[in-house]
N, C-alpha and C positions, 0 to 999 in steps of 0.2 A: 413866233408864238404858234402853237398848234391849237387846233380846235375843230369843231364840227357845227354846222348850222343846217337844220332841216326845216323845210317849209312845205306843209301839205295843204293843198287847196282842194276843196270838194265843190264841184259845179253840178247842180242838178239839171240834166238836159237829156231827156230820153233814157233816164236810168244810168247815164254814164258818170264816172267820177274822174277827176283830174288830180294827179299827185305831183307836187313840185319836185324839182331836182335838188341835188346836194350841192352846197357851197362850203368850202373849207376856208379857215382863216378868219381873222378879225375878232375883236373882243365882244363878248356878249353884251347886248344892250341892257339886259335886266339881270344883274348878278344875283345869284341865289345866296351868296355869302356877304350881302351888303352890310351885315351887322359888324363885320370886321373892317374898320376903317384903316386904310393903308397910309402909313407915314414913312418917310425916309429915315434911315438911321441917324443922319446928321440933324434931323428935325425932332428926334425923340426927346421928350422932356418928362418931368414928373407929372404933367397933366395927362400923360398917356397911361398912368398907373392909378389904380384905386388903392388908397392908403387907409389903414385902420390901426389904431392903437400905437402910433409911432412913439408915444410918450414912454412906452416900455423900454425904448432904447436908452432912456436917461436913468435907468435904475442903477447901473454900475458901469465902470470902465473896463471890467474884465469880460473877455469874450472867448467862447469855445465854439469851434466849427467842427463837429464830429462827422459831417457828411456834406457832399456837394452832388446834386443830381444833374447830370448832363444827358440830354436826349436828342434824338434825331427821328423825324418821321421817315419811315422806311417804305411805306406804301400809301398812296393817296388815290382818290378817285371821285367821280361825280357822274350822275346820270340825269337825264331830263326827258320829258315826254310831253306830247301835245295831242289834242284831238282825242281825248279819252284813251290814250295809249296807241293811237294809230301811227304816230311818229315817235321813234325812240332813238336816243343817242346815249352812249356810255363811254367813259374815258377812265382808264386806270394808268397809274404811273408808279414806277419803282425807283428807289435810290440804289445806285449800283457803284461798287468800288469802295465800300466802307465795311470793315469788319469790327468785331468787339475790341480787338487789340488797339486799332486806330482810334476808336471811340474813347477807350480808357486813357490813351495818350492825350487826346484833346481835353478830356475831363481834367487831367492833371494840370495842363497848361492853364485852363480856365480857373481852376481852384487856386493855383499859385498866384494868378493875377489878383484874385479876390483877397487872399491873405496879405499880399504886398500892399494893397490899397488900404486894407484895414489897419495895418501897422502904421501907415503914413498918416492916419487920423490921430495918432497919439494914444490909441487905446492899447490895453495889454491883451495880446493874443496868446492864449494858453497853448503850451506845447503838447504834442501828441502823447508823450509819456504821462503827463498829468491827466489828460482827458481819459485815456484808455485805462488808467488805474482806478478811476472813480467807480463807485458801486452802481451809479446810474448807467454808466456806459456798459457795464457787464450785464445789465438787465435788458439792453436793447435787443430786438429781434430783427436782424438784417434781412432784406429782400435779396434772393439770389439774383446775381447779375450775369449777363445782361437781362433786364426785365423787359419783356415784350408785351404790349397791351394794345388792344383795339377797343377804345371806350365805347360804351353803349350809344347807339344812334350816331356814330361818328365814322366817317369813311377812312380815317387815318389809322395806321398801325404805327406805334411809336416804340422805339428801343431806348431804354434808359440805363445808364451805367453811372458809377462813381469812379473816382481815381482808384487805381488798383489796391492801394493800401488803406482806403477808407471804406467803411460799410455803406451799402446803399440802404437808406432808411425810408420807410413809408409810414406816414402818420395821417390822421384825418384830413388835414388841409391839402394833402397831395392828390386827393380824388379830382378827376377820374383816373389819373395815372397811379392807381394803387392796387395792391394785391391783397388787401384786407378790408374787412367791413369798417364803415365809419364808427361802429360801436366798439371796435377793438381799440382800447385805450392803453395797451401795454407800452408802446413806444412813447406815447405822450407822457405817461407817468414816469417812465425812465428818464426822459428829458427833464422833467420837473425835478426829479431826484438829483440829476447831474448838476442842474443849475443851483439847487439849494446847497449841495455838498461843496461845490467849487466856488460858490458865491459869484456867479457869472451869468451873462447872457448866453444863450445857446442859439446859434444861427444855422439854418439849413436852406441855402439858396437852391434854385432850380432854373436851369437854362435849357429851353427846348426850341429847336429850329426845324422848319419845314423846308422842302426843296421846291415847292410849287405853290402858287396861289391859283386856286380854281374858282371859276364862276360859271353860272348857267342860268337858264330860264326856269328851272324847277319843273314841277309836274302840273300840267294844266288840263282841265277837263274840256274847256271850250276853246282855248287858243289853238291855232294851227301849228305854230312854230315850236321848235325845240332846239336849244343850242347849249353847248358847253365850251369852255375855253381854259387853256392852261398857260400860266405865266411862270416860266422857270426862274430859279434863283434861290437864294437863302432868305428866309423870313422868320423873325421871332414869332413864336406862337402865343397868342393871347391865352390867358388863364393858366396854361401849362408853364409859362415863365413867371416866376414869382420869387419872393424873398420872405422867408418866415423867421421870426425871432421870438424867444421865450425867456421868461424870468420867473423864478419861484423862490419864495422864502422858506417854504416847507415842501417836503416831497409829495404831499397829497394833493396840492393845488398850486396853480400859478397863473400868470398872465401871458398872453400871446398877441402878437401883431403881425401884419402882413402888408407887403406891397405886391399888387397883382397887375400884370400887364393887361390892358383892356383893348389895345389896338394892335393890328398886325403891322410889323415893322420890316421894311425892305432893307436887307443888309447888303446884298450884291450877288455876283455870280461866283459859282465854285465849280463849274463844269459845263456840260453841254447836254441839251435835251435832244433825244433821238426818238423818232417814231419807229417802233419795232413791228407793228402790225396794224392793219385796217381791214375790216370786213363790213361790207355794205351792199345794198342792192340799188345803187343809183343808176346803173346801166339799165336795169329792168324798168325803173321809174322813167328814165329818159326815153326809152323805147315806147312806153305807153303814152307819155306826153307828146312825143312826135306824132304818134298815130292819131291822137285826139286833135292836135293842132292842125293836122292836114285835112281834117274833115273826111278822111277815108271811110269812116264808119257810116257816113251819109252818102257820099258819091260812089262808093264801091261796096254796096251792102253784102255782096257775096265774098268779099275778101276775108281771109282768115285773120282774125284780130289777135294781137299779142295778149298774153295773160295779163289781166288787170291786177296790179299789186294792191293788196289791202293793208300793207304795213310798210312803212319806211323806217329803215334802221341803219345805224352806223356805230360800229364798235371799234375803238382804237386803244392801243397800248403804247406806252412811252417808257423810256428809261432816262433818268437824269444821271449821267455818267460823270462822277466827280474827278477833278484833278486834285490829288491830295494836298499839294502846296497851296493851291487856291482855297481849298476848303479850310485849311488851318488858318490862313490869313483872314478869311471871312468870319470864322468862328471867333477869333481873337478880337476882331473889330467889334463884333456884337457884344462880347464879354466886357471889353473895356468901356464901351458906351453904357452898358447896363450897370456895371459895377460903379461907374462914376456917379450915376444917379443915386444908387444906394448909399454911397459915401456922403452925398449931399444931405440925405435924410438923417444919416447917423450923426453928422457934424451939427445938424440943426437941433439934435436932441441929446445934449450932453448932461451928465450928472451935475447937479448944482454944487 
């Protein structure tokens, strides 16, 4: 695990200040992302999802899947500060070794698993020719892929694709990974039209994974410490990972339901985390600490004192370098577990 931990202590003694040294490693004691509860993939269950309007799944046995959204966090980061900004740490990390072609291939494999499991439930899965020939499908406005988005007030930058032969669709519930206003209802209306015309449910799953779990102490005015930590691996991203389904009897209006992942899920490793740079002033701080601890400022008053640092900082960059076979295996593990839960909800809501 990589990380940084600063501790600045100020001691009032004849106008002198003491600044603590840098320590690296270890998990932050007070994670800033505590809202994301971590669960292992094997322990993921329907309890980790928020469910709404699952009864919509019982409207019909016919199902159309016009799109599947697959995303990877490409960049992540976190900062922390203490003592009104007198200690600062900042960490950024990038996913390396993935390109759009690889992502589309992974999207195809994930989509194929979803369709195979849907058919195994006994439902009728409509073919692509029937879906694409519908008037509702022709009204859809696809998002150019790959779609890159850094949501507001979020350190993550996410790339989203669909399988090469499927359009990448954005509708209201896709926010914050959306390229359109929540008031833009064109795709929602097109999906309603497709559902009414084909007399089917329309499903649009979304699977998004991050390559690091970050934690930190946040930004404190009065506290002295500042720390951040990075845990590498693949993690299902809460909120961004979800399952949408819609049904409409008329093109103008319909019903929709969702399953939304609420907790961060640890999938496994798919590469190696490498620190690529580190910039800090811990040597300057240690020199000052040694000077103060020696009492030289008192015993040798004519001695030239080192410069007193007024700011402690540590800036680090990392790369998570993927191994493609490991990435594919981990993505498919995540997809199978996620789709298995979706099928459980589908099977529990069958037409009468």
